[in-house]
C-alpha positions as CSV (number, residue, x, y, z in Angstrom):
1,M,46.9,140.1,89.6
2,L,49.5,141.1,91.6
3,E,49.0,139.4,94.6
4,N,49.6,136.3,92.8
5,Y,52.7,137.5,90.8
6,N,54.1,138.1,94.7
7,T,53.1,134.6,96.0
8,L,54.0,132.7,92.8
9,R,57.5,135.2,93.1
10,Q,57.8,134.3,96.9
11,E,57.0,130.5,96.3
12,K,60.0,130.2,93.7
13,E,62.3,131.8,96.0
14,N,61.6,130.0,99.1
15,E,61.9,126.9,96.8
16,K,65.6,128.2,95.3
17,Q,66.3,128.5,99.0
18,R,65.1,124.7,99.7
19,Q,67.4,122.9,97.1
20,K,70.4,125.1,98.2
21,E,70.3,124.2,101.5
22,E,70.0,120.5,100.4
23,K,72.8,120.8,98.3
24,R,74.9,122.0,100.9
25,L,74.0,119.4,103.7
26,K,74.2,116.5,100.7
27,G,77.8,118.4,100.4
28,Q,78.4,117.8,104.0
29,Q,77.3,115.1,104.6
30,M,79.4,113.2,101.6
31,A,82.7,115.0,103.2
32,E,81.3,113.0,106.3
33,H,81.2,109.8,104.6
34,E,85.1,110.5,103.1
35,T,86.6,111.6,106.6
36,L,85.3,108.3,107.5
37,F,85.6,106.0,104.9
38,G,87.8,107.5,102.2
39,S,87.0,108.6,98.8
40,K,86.3,106.5,96.0
41,P,89.4,105.9,93.6
42,S,89.2,107.0,90.3
43,P,88.7,104.7,87.5
44,C,91.9,105.4,86.2
45,K,94.0,104.8,88.8
46,S,92.3,101.4,89.8
47,G,93.8,99.5,87.1
48,M,90.6,97.2,86.6
49,K,90.2,98.3,83.2
50,A,91.5,99.7,80.6
51,P,92.3,103.6,81.0
52,R,90.2,105.8,79.2
53,C,92.1,109.0,80.3
54,S,95.5,110.0,79.4
55,I,98.1,110.3,82.1
56,S,100.2,112.7,80.5
57,T,97.5,115.5,80.0
58,G,94.8,114.4,82.3
59,V,92.5,114.8,79.4
60,S,89.3,112.3,79.1
61,N,89.9,110.2,76.1
62,T,86.1,108.9,74.9
63,R,86.7,108.6,71.3
64,K,86.8,105.1,69.5
65,F,90.3,105.7,66.6
66,S,89.9,102.7,63.7
67,V,92.7,100.9,63.8
68,G,91.9,99.5,59.8
69,G,89.6,96.7,61.3
70,A,88.2,95.6,57.5
71,M,92.3,94.9,57.0
72,L,92.7,93.0,60.0
73,Q,90.1,90.8,58.8
74,D,91.1,90.3,55.7
75,L,94.6,89.6,57.2
76,R,93.0,86.9,59.8
77,Q,91.2,85.4,56.6
78,A,94.8,85.1,55.5
79,T,96.3,83.2,58.2
80,L,93.8,81.1,58.5
81,I,94.0,80.0,55.0
82,Q,97.5,79.5,55.3
83,Q,97.3,77.7,58.5
84,S,94.7,75.1,56.5
85,N,96.9,74.8,53.7
86,K,100.1,74.1,55.6
87,K,97.7,70.9,57.8
């Protein structure tokens, strides 16, 4: 039973070492790739999409705030009615 425990512990330790080495190699490859091709641009700085992070604080803002959607919808309907009455 003790031998079985020691074997299992050694296997876990070997797996941990293997994963650590794999992570180190992956980081090294990424660093080499960045030196050759440059790093990937940040989505906030690319200008392609609406910015989701605050430039002044550098904090990501993923919350969606309500702007009174129901009130805006009522306002749109009222303007449509006014436009149709003018015609």
